[in-house]
N, C-alpha and C positions, 0 to 999 in steps of 0.2 A: 818718464819719457812722454812726449806729446803724442796724441793720437793722429792718424793720417788726416782726419777731417780738420783738426786744429791746425795742422801744418798747411793744409790747403787754404784755410781762412787767412793765415799769416801771409801766404804767398799773394793772395788776392789783395790784402790790405797794403802790402809793400808795393805791389804793382800799381795800385790806384793812387798811391801817395807820391810825393815829390822826393822822398828819400832815395838814396842810391845804394845804401848798405844797411843791413840789419843783422844783429848778432843777439842770440838768446842762449843763455846757459842756465841749466837747472838740474840738480840731482845727478851730476856726472855726465850729462848730455849737453851737446852744443849744436845749435842750428845757426848757420850763417847764410845770409842771402845777399846777393849783389845784383844790381840792375846794370846792364851794359847794352846800349843800342837795341832796345826792344826785346831782350831776353832776360828772364828772371832765373838766376842760378841759385839753387838751394843745396847746401851741403849739410848733411846730418852726420854727426860724429859722436860716438860714445867715448867719453874721456878715459875711462879705465883701459881701453884698448889703445894704448899709446903707440902701438907699432904702426899706426897710420892707416888703419882700416877706415876709409872714408867712403861714403856712398853719395856721389853727386847725382842730383836730379835736376834736369833742365826742362823748363817749360817755356816754349817760345810764346811771346805775347802776340796777340792778334794784330795784324798790320794796321787796321783802322784805329785800334786803341793807342798804338804807338804814335801815330801821326796826330791824333786828336787830343791826347793827354796834355802835351805842352800848351796847346792852344787854350784848353779849358783852364789850366792852372793860371795862365796869363790873364784870362778873362776874370777869374775869381780874384786875383790880386788887384786887377784894375777896378773891379767892383768894390773891393774893400777900401781902396784908396779913394775912390769917388765918394763912398759913403762917409768916410772919415773927414774929408776936407771941408764940407760946408759948416761943420760945427767946431767950435774951439773945444778940443777934448782935454786940455791941460788940467781942468778941475774935475774931470769925470773919472770914475772908477771903471776899469775894464774887467769884466768877468771873462776869464779865458778858459779854454778847454784843457783839462788836466791830462788828456790822452788823445791819441789818434783814433778816430771812429766816425760814426754817422750821427749827425745832430737831429734830434726830434724835439719839437717845441711843445708836444702834448703827450700825455701818457698812452693814448691810443689814437689811431687815425680818425676816429669819429669824435673824439673829445675836443673841447676848446683848448687853446694854447695855455700853458701855465701862466705866461706873462706876455704883454705886448707893450708898445710904446705908451707911456703914461701910467703904467701899472706901478703901484707902490709896493715895495718889498721890504722884508726884514732880512737880517743876515742869514737866517736859517730857512728862508723861503726857497722852495724848489723852483728853478727857472727853466730847466730843460732836462733832457736825457741825452747822454752820449753813449751810443751802443758800440761795443768793441767785442768781437768774437762771441756774439750771442749773449753778452752780459750787458744789461741795461744799468748805467750808472747815473744816478740822480745828481744834478749839479745844483749847488746852493748859491744864493746871491752874494754871500760873503760880507755885504754891507747893508745898512739900512738906507733906503733912498727910493728914487723914482727911476724906472727904466726910461731912458731917453731914446735909445735906438736898439733894434735887433739887427745884428750885423751879418747873420747867416740865414739861409733858407732851410725849411724843413726838408730832411732827407739829404742834406749836403754833407759831403765828407769834410771833416775838420782835422786840423793838425794839432799836435801838442803845442800849447801856448798861444793858439790862435784866438784873438778876441771874439767873443760871441755876443756880448751885450755891452752897452755903455750905460752906466748908472750915475745919476746925480746924487751924491751922498747927502744925507741930512746933516 
């Protein structure tokens, strides 16, 4: 069973993302979250208790976050579209995020970025970190080549499958 702090982190990630529903099942427990008009509803259910003992937990979202979130998502999507249009990306490899989390371009805030536009990478080069639930996941380049463009900013929330870098393969 997840700890309360882990559930809170999940609620925060779901609330900040564009997904409307999230389901997690593990070791006989099930957590289901749905977002509806500014409210995040979390249901925790222990599967062996099949008689329907369900504990709903509602957490109203802050009004400012509800009105600002769609605007921020639209701005991020517009920025991604603008960044992708000037370059012909058909021959470029996209390094994508393997999970929902926070993008970090360097190992520590004081350190230089792993890579920047013009950096040469090998397929096992670390290009960034995606942090999810206090776990820092190193992301590798996947191909040999040159970084053409960094598509996200440091500290930005990224979605599963979202392009992070464009790489010109060798």
